[in-house]
N, C-alpha and C positions, 0 to 999 in steps of 0.2 A: 173797675179796671186796676190790673196790676201798675205799680209805679214804683221807682226809686227815688229817695230823697237826692234831691240837689241842694238846697241853699234855701234854709228859713220853710215858707210854703210852696218852693218851687219843686216840681218834679217832672220824672219824664218816663213816658210810656213804656213798658215792658216789650221788648223786641224792634226798640225805635234803636237809631243811628248811636246815641250817647248811651244807650243801656249797653249794645254790643260791644263797645272800648273800652278796653282798659281804662284805669282810674289816671293812669297819670298821662295817656293822650287825651282824657277828654281836657284833665287840667291844661295842657301845653294847647290844644284846638281852642278852647274859650277864651285862654289867655291872649290870643292873638287878636281879639276882636273887641267891637264895642257894642255895647248891650244897650238896646232901647226899647222903652214900651209904645205899641204899634196901636194906634184906634181903630175900633169897630169900622169895618169898610174901606179901611186905607188899604193899598195894595203895597204888597212886598216887590213884588215884580209885576212887570207889563208886556203880556206876549210882543214878539219882534222888537222889543228892546236890546240896545247891543251894551247895557252894562255886563259886568261879569262877576260883580263879587258873590259869597256864598250867604249864608242865614240858618242859625241853628236856633230852631223853635225851644224857649225854655219853659214859656208856659203858656196857656191857648191854643187855639185851633185856627187852621187858615185853611180854604177852599183852592182848588188848583181846577182853573178853565183854560178853555182854549175854544176860539171861533171854526165851525164846523158846517161849512157850507152856509154860511152865514148867521147859524146860530151858536149862542154863547154856551157851551156845553159842562157839564160840572163831570171832572176826568176824576178827582180824589180829594180826600180830606187827610191833611196833616196834623202830627200831633205832637205834643212835646218831646221832644228829643229828636225830631226828625231833622235833616238835613233838606232843605232846600234852594236850589241855584246850580245844583254841582255841576249839571251839563252842560250850561253856558259857562262856569268859570272852566271846564275843562277844552271843553271845545274852540270856548270864544266865538262862536256863533250867536244868532239872535236868539232870546230867550222864545222856547215853545211853548208857554203857558204864561195866563196870567196867576199870581196867587194873591190873595184877600184874606185879609183878617176877619175871623169871625169872632165878636168882641173884642174887645181889648187883648193883647198878647204880648209876649216879650220876648225878643229875639237878641241873638248874638250876631252881629253883623262883621264878615270876613272879607278883608280884599283879597281875588285872586292870586296875586303873587304870594303872601303869604300862606293861604290854602294849597298852592301847589309846591310850594320849599317843603311844608309840611308832610305832604304825600311823600316826598321823596326821602325825608328823615324816616319818615313813619313807615314802615310800610306794612303794616298790621291794620293801621287805618286807611292807606291805599286801599287795603284789598276788602276791608268792608265799603269803603264808595261803591270801588267795582261792583260788590255784592248789592249791593241798594239800587245802581242803575238796571244790572241784569234782576232784577226781582221785579223794579217796575215795569220793565217792559212784559215780563211773565204775567202779570198782573194782567195788562193790557189783551194780551193773549186770550190769556184764560177767558177773558171777559166777551170775546167774540167768539170762544166755542160754546159759551154757556146759552147762546143764542136757540140752541137746539131745545132748551128746557121751557114750561112754560113763564109769562112772565113774573106771577105770583112766587115762582120758584127760586127765579135770579131774585126779587128783592128780598126774598127771604136771606138768602144768600149777602147779598149787601147790609140789609139790617143786620144781620149777628154780626159782620164783620167790623161796621161802624158803633155797635154799641159795645163792645169788647175793647175797643180802642177810647172811644168816647165818652163811653156811658158813665153816667152818676148813680149809684145805688141807693135808691128812697122809697123806703118799707118794702113793699115785697116787687118793687120793677124798678128797670133800668131804665134811666132817663136820658137820652141821647142829646150831649152837650151843644151838639152844630144845629140851629134853626135850615131845617131844610124845607122848600115847597114842591110840591107835584112836578112842575116841571124838573126841578135838581133832581129829584129822585129818577124822572123817565130819561134821562140825560146817562144816570149811574147804570141804570139795568137795560140802554138802548129799546124804549118801548114808548109809544104813543105817548101823552100825558091822561086822555081820556083811558089806556087801557092799564097804564099805571094805576088811575085811581078804583078801578076794578078789583084790580089785586091788592091793594091796598083794605077793601072791603071784607075779601076773601080773607086775609090775616088779620082783620080786626073779628069777623064774624068766628074764626077759630079760637079767639081770644090768646094769642100769640101779641098783638101789639094794643096798643092805646094810642089814639092821635088827638091830637087838640091843633090849634091855629098856631101853625110853623112849628109843632113839637110832636115828637115821636117816644112813645116809652113801650119796652121792652118788657111784656109782663111774664113772657116763657122762654129765655135764652135757649135751653138745650131744645125746646120744641121748633124754634126756627130751624136751629141748627139740625135737625133731623129732618124736616121738609127740605133744605137746602139740599144734605145728602141722599137724599133718595127720593127726593121728587120725580115722577114720572114725568117722562118724556111725550108729548102730545103733537 
């Protein structure tokens, strides 16, 4: 995973919100908030809540989930440098999803009023916030469009994306740094759990991934990406 040094052993992911704004803007943004440590499993935001602050992830990962038809579904994974809670801060509406720490993480909490004032002062930061919201909507639309592809192809795409943003290179493999169970993977690709398990077996048989208890290692990232890009529709 490409990363940019922050302070000490902190780093943010390449392409994340912090990576995309200017150093002076980063400094001003982070100075507005209070930095805290969040323990594994603790919620940063709860779906439906009316709080309006934003948070910037400084270290660690978070899962974004939402209730759909009575089922808690994994929508996305956020990485160091990502902004979370921006939609609620801008609109003042209830939280559209729950955000939960995957392992211990460090985040900077910024009040809505301070965040919005910064956007008024810093047009470049405001533009990047707009870009983040737009990209997340586009990703959601792309996920729906991918339903025309077999589940193992959709899974290859998801795992390649997660490995690139949450991966830790170890020997000749990339270990995904977020524990994901079969149900969570199934919600990410829009498939039944048993169908997703069969798709995992396909990827293992092709020597693209290795799996253990709630752990996935990518053995061939280029191969995953090739399958994701050129997988046949069925």
